[in-house]
C-alpha positions as CSV (number, residue, x, y, z in Angstrom):
1,M,20.8,-11.0,-12.5
2,T,19.8,-10.7,-8.9
3,G,18.0,-8.3,-6.6
4,F,15.1,-7.9,-4.2
5,A,11.4,-8.0,-4.8
6,V,9.1,-5.4,-3.2
7,M,6.0,-7.6,-2.9
8,E,5.1,-11.2,-2.1
9,P,2.2,-13.4,-3.1
10,T,0.0,-12.8,-0.1
11,L,0.2,-9.0,-0.3
12,G,-3.2,-8.5,-1.9
13,A,-5.0,-10.5,0.8
14,K,-3.1,-8.7,3.5
15,L,-4.0,-5.2,2.2
16,L,-7.7,-6.1,1.7
17,G,-7.9,-7.8,5.1
18,M,-6.5,-4.8,6.9
19,L,-8.8,-2.4,5.1
20,K,-11.8,-4.6,5.9
21,Q,-10.8,-4.8,9.6
22,V,-11.0,-1.0,10.0
23,A,-13.8,-0.4,7.5
24,P,-16.1,-3.5,7.2
25,Q,-18.6,-1.6,5.2
26,V,-16.2,-1.3,2.2
27,S,-17.5,-3.2,-0.8
28,Q,-15.5,-1.5,-3.5
29,V,-11.7,-0.9,-3.4
30,G,-10.2,1.6,-5.8
31,V,-6.5,1.1,-6.6
32,L,-4.4,3.9,-8.1
33,V,-2.3,2.1,-10.7
34,N,0.5,3.4,-12.9
35,P,-0.3,1.5,-16.2
36,D,3.3,1.7,-17.2
37,S,4.4,-0.3,-14.1
38,A,4.6,-4.1,-14.2
39,T,4.8,-4.1,-10.4
40,H,1.5,-2.2,-10.2
41,Q,-0.1,-4.6,-12.6
42,R,1.0,-7.5,-10.4
43,I,-0.2,-5.9,-7.2
44,F,-3.6,-5.3,-8.9
45,S,-3.8,-8.9,-10.0
46,L,-3.0,-10.0,-6.4
47,L,-5.8,-7.8,-5.1
48,V,-8.3,-9.0,-7.7
49,G,-7.4,-12.6,-6.8
50,A,-8.0,-12.0,-3.1
51,A,-11.2,-9.9,-3.5
52,P,-13.8,-12.7,-3.3
53,R,-12.6,-13.7,0.1
54,F,-13.4,-10.2,1.4
55,A,-16.6,-9.6,-0.6
56,V,-15.2,-6.6,-2.4
57,D,-14.9,-5.4,-6.0
58,V,-11.5,-4.2,-6.9
59,V,-11.3,-1.5,-9.6
60,K,-8.3,0.5,-10.9
61,A,-7.7,3.8,-12.4
62,P,-4.5,5.2,-14.0
63,A,-2.4,7.3,-11.7
64,R,0.4,8.9,-13.7
65,E,-0.6,12.5,-13.0
66,R,-2.7,14.6,-10.7
67,G,-5.7,14.9,-12.9
68,E,-6.1,11.2,-13.3
69,I,-5.8,10.7,-9.5
70,E,-8.3,13.5,-8.7
71,T,-10.8,12.1,-11.2
72,A,-10.5,8.5,-9.9
73,V,-10.7,9.4,-6.2
74,T,-13.5,11.8,-6.7
75,K,-15.5,9.1,-8.6
76,W,-14.9,6.5,-5.9
77,G,-15.5,9.0,-3.1
78,K,-19.1,9.4,-4.2
79,D,-19.7,5.9,-3.0
80,S,-19.7,5.8,0.8
81,N,-18.7,2.1,0.7
82,S,-15.4,2.7,-1.2
83,G,-11.9,2.2,0.1
84,L,-8.6,3.1,-1.5
85,I,-5.3,1.3,-1.9
86,V,-2.2,3.3,-3.1
87,P,0.8,1.2,-4.2
88,S,4.1,2.9,-4.2
89,D,5.3,4.6,-7.4
90,P,7.0,7.9,-8.2
91,S,3.7,9.2,-9.6
92,T,1.6,8.4,-6.5
93,N,4.5,9.4,-4.2
94,A,4.7,12.8,-5.9
95,Q,1.0,13.3,-5.4
96,R,0.8,11.9,-1.9
97,S,-0.6,15.0,-0.3
98,V,-3.3,15.3,-3.0
99,I,-4.3,11.7,-2.4
100,I,-4.4,12.0,1.4
101,D,-6.5,15.2,1.1
102,L,-8.9,13.6,-1.3
103,A,-9.3,10.5,0.9
104,A,-10.0,12.8,3.9
105,R,-12.5,14.9,1.9
106,Y,-14.5,11.9,0.8
107,R,-13.9,10.1,4.2
108,M,-12.4,7.1,2.4
109,P,-10.4,4.6,4.4
110,A,-7.1,4.2,2.5
111,I,-4.0,2.1,2.9
112,Y,-0.7,3.2,1.4
113,A,2.5,1.4,0.6
114,L,4.8,3.8,2.3
115,R,5.1,4.9,6.0
116,A,5.5,8.6,4.8
117,A,1.9,8.7,3.7
118,T,0.7,7.7,7.2
119,A,3.0,10.2,8.8
120,D,1.5,12.9,6.5
121,G,-2.0,12.1,7.6
122,G,-3.0,8.9,5.7
123,L,-4.9,6.2,7.6
124,M,-2.6,3.3,7.4
125,S,0.4,2.0,5.5
126,Y,1.7,-1.5,4.9
127,G,4.7,-2.2,2.8
128,V,8.3,-3.3,2.6
129,D,10.5,-1.9,5.4
130,I,12.7,0.2,3.1
131,P,15.7,0.5,5.6
132,E,15.7,-3.3,6.0
133,L,15.7,-3.7,2.2
134,F,18.7,-1.3,2.0
135,R,20.5,-3.4,4.6
136,Q,19.9,-6.6,2.7
137,S,21.1,-4.9,-0.5
138,A,24.3,-3.9,1.2
139,V,25.0,-7.5,2.1
140,Y,24.5,-8.6,-1.5
141,A,26.7,-5.8,-2.7
142,D,29.4,-6.9,-0.3
143,R,29.1,-10.5,-1.5
144,I,29.4,-9.4,-5.1
145,L,32.4,-7.2,-4.3
146,K,34.1,-10.2,-2.7
147,G,33.7,-12.2,-5.9
148,E,30.3,-13.9,-5.9
149,K,28.5,-13.8,-9.2
150,P,25.2,-11.9,-9.2
151,A,23.7,-14.8,-11.2
152,D,24.5,-17.2,-8.3
153,L,22.5,-15.0,-5.8
154,P,18.8,-15.6,-5.8
155,V,16.3,-12.8,-6.1
156,Q,15.0,-12.3,-2.5
157,L,11.4,-11.8,-1.5
158,P,10.9,-9.2,1.2
159,T,11.3,-10.5,4.7
160,K,10.1,-7.5,6.7
161,F,7.0,-5.4,6.2
162,E,6.0,-2.4,8.2
163,L,2.5,-1.5,9.4
164,V,1.9,2.1,10.5
165,I,-1.5,3.3,11.7
166,N,-2.6,6.9,12.2
167,L,-5.2,7.0,15.0
168,K,-5.9,10.7,14.6
169,T,-6.9,10.1,11.0
170,A,-9.0,7.0,12.0
171,K,-10.9,9.2,14.5
172,S,-11.5,11.9,12.0
173,L,-13.0,9.2,9.6
174,G,-15.1,7.8,12.4
175,L,-13.2,4.5,12.3
176,T,-12.1,2.3,15.1
177,I,-8.8,0.5,14.7
178,P,-9.2,-3.0,16.2
179,E,-6.9,-3.6,19.2
180,G,-5.3,-6.6,17.5
181,L,-4.3,-4.5,14.5
182,Q,-2.8,-1.8,16.8
183,I,-0.8,-4.4,18.7
184,T,0.7,-5.8,15.5
185,A,1.5,-2.4,14.1
186,D,5.2,-1.4,14.0
187,E,4.1,2.2,14.8
188,V,0.9,3.9,15.9
189,I,0.7,7.6,15.4
190,E,-1.6,9.4,17.8
């Protein structure tokens, strides 16, 4: 067995660090988690492990369907010191516009796993560069078709992540994106 992972061990600290850079007042971070996803459980564990360094409490709520998402974000949105992290999953991806609208309604700074969420009006996204992952997968497929055994190919950690920032959304939330974060972004939407 071989393949490509979509997260790496420092992901939790990176997500929390970026969220705190743009919203230092955040003391609670809500995470929309698909309880059926082992990847989501691992991401949540990474966030919990990194939380003390950023002086935040990390809480989760199930996110398999719209009602669960609305209930969680509405609850967290009542606390002006809440932020939101949205890992990628078919359930959260399908409800992306609902999540973005709720985050805007409650003026919650949110970071998403996929660039599409930021392009649709979310504040920021940080996650695996999907086109790069496909390119790497094609190289592995080529190696396998040329005779290499999948068991001989190591599982690869992601090598390229993508940071996208939406300045229009930041402005609407009354947030200032630090210049250093803007400089390191792969894309800044104005």
